[in-house]
C-alpha positions in Angstrom: -6.2 -2.8 -16.8 -3.4 -2.9 -19.4 0.2 -2.9 -18.3 2.8 -0.9 -20.2 5.7 -3.4 -20.2 8.7 -4.1 -22.4 11.1 -7.1 -22.4 14.6 -5.8 -21.9 17.3 -8.0 -23.6 19.4 -10.0 -21.1 16.6 -10.0 -18.5 13.7 -12.4 -18.3 11.0 -10.3 -16.6 8.6 -7.9 -18.1 9.2 -4.4 -16.8 6.3 -2.0 -16.0 7.1 1.7 -16.6 5.6 3.5 -13.6 6.4 6.4 -11.3 6.0 5.3 -7.7 7.0 7.1 -4.5 8.9 4.7 -2.2 11.0 4.7 0.9 14.4 3.1 0.9 16.4 2.0 4.0 20.0 1.1 3.7 22.3 -0.8 6.1 22.4 2.2 8.5 18.6 2.0 8.7 18.2 5.6 7.6 15.2 6.3 5.4 15.3 8.2 2.1 12.5 8.9 -0.4 13.1 7.6 -3.9 11.1 7.3 -7.1 10.7 3.9 -8.8 10.7 4.4 -12.5 10.1 0.9 -13.6 9.5 -2.4 -11.8 9.2 -6.1 -12.6 8.9 -9.2 -10.5 12.7 -9.5 -10.3 13.8 -5.9 -9.7 13.3 -2.2 -10.3 15.0 1.0 -11.5 14.9 3.9 -9.0 16.0 7.5 -9.1 17.8 8.4 -5.9 18.6 11.8 -4.4 21.8 13.4 -5.8 23.7 13.1 -2.5 23.0 9.3 -2.2 25.2 7.1 -4.3 24.9 3.4 -3.6 27.6 1.1 -4.7 26.9 -2.1 -6.6 26.3 -4.9 -4.1 24.7 -2.8 -1.3 21.6 -4.3 0.2 18.6 -2.2 0.9 14.9 -2.5 1.9 12.4 -0.6 -0.3 8.8 0.0 0.8 6.0 1.0 -1.6 2.5 2.0 -0.4 0.4 -1.0 0.6 3.1 -3.5 -0.4 5.3 -3.4 2.6 9.1 -3.7 2.6 11.1 -5.9 0.2 14.8 -6.6 0.3 16.9 -5.8 -2.8 20.5 -5.4 -3.9 22.1 -2.7 -6.2 23.1 -4.3 -9.5 23.9 -1.3 -11.5 24.4 2.5 -11.2 24.3 5.3 -13.7 24.3 8.8 -12.1 21.2 9.1 -9.9 19.6 6.0 -11.4 20.2 2.7 -9.8 19.1 -0.8 -10.8 18.0 -3.2 -8.0 17.3 -6.9 -7.9 14.8 -8.2 -5.4 16.3 -10.9 -3.2 12.9 -12.7 -3.4 10.9 -12.2 -6.6 7.5 -10.5 -6.3 4.3 -12.2 -7.4 3.0 -11.1 -10.8 -0.3 -10.0 -9.2 1.5 -7.7 -6.8 3.3 -5.9 -9.6 0.1 -5.6 -11.7 -1.8 -4.2 -8.7 0.7 -1.3 -8.1 -1.1 2.0 -7.9 1.0 5.2 -8.4 -1.7 7.2 -6.5 -1.7 4.9 -3.4 -0.7 6.2 -0.1 0.2 4.8 3.3 -1.2 7.9 4.9 -4.7 7.7 6.5 -6.6 11.0 6.9 -6.6 12.3 10.5 -10.1 13.9 10.1 -12.2 12.1 7.6 -14.6 14.1 5.5 -18.4 13.4 5.8 -18.3 11.5 2.6 -15.8 9.1 4.2 -18.0 8.5 7.2 -19.5 5.1 7.3 -22.6 4.4 9.4 -25.5 2.0 9.5 -27.7 1.8 6.5 -31.3 3.2 6.7 -32.7 -0.3 7.0 -30.4 -1.2 9.9 -31.3 2.1 11.6 -35.0 1.3 11.3 -34.4 -2.2 12.6 -32.5 -0.9 15.6 -35.1 1.7 16.4 -37.9 -0.8 16.2 -36.0 -3.3 18.4 -35.4 -0.6 21.0 -39.0 0.4 21.0 -40.3 -3.1 21.4 -37.8 -3.7 24.2 -39.0 -0.6 26.0 -42.7 -1.7 25.8 -41.7 -5.2 27.0 -40.0 -3.8 30.1 -42.9 -1.5 30.8 -45.4 -4.3 30.5 -43.3 -6.5 32.8 -43.1 -3.8 35.4 -46.8 -3.2 35.3 -47.4 -7.0 35.7 -45.1 -7.3 38.7 -46.6 -4.3 40.5 -50.2 -5.4 40.0 
């Protein structure tokens, strides 16, 4: 998989252009949905709702599907777009594995194609074992009553 990344002058980390749905929590612990526009191991650029303006220096937690929450601080602001620096850098593999289509939501009623059951070989083995066990019990009962 190729990464679309550019090196922005003044910053040392390669930035991956991506549109990721994320949930952000501020100091009041209220959750808000945001869109991450680009991300690197050291930070990210996010578009926030119009009514949510965060000042430079504010600490937040941002959660992306299948990555869990990560602490960050606002380092710049331009309208609805805010730049954040992670308090602990992310591993390169984690940034490379980000999937814009990933979701934390599990289906309530899985479709038949999602159902997982025993393979035909396992089913045959279980049926054979059950049959052999039944014949063994029957033979034992006949032996004890004779």
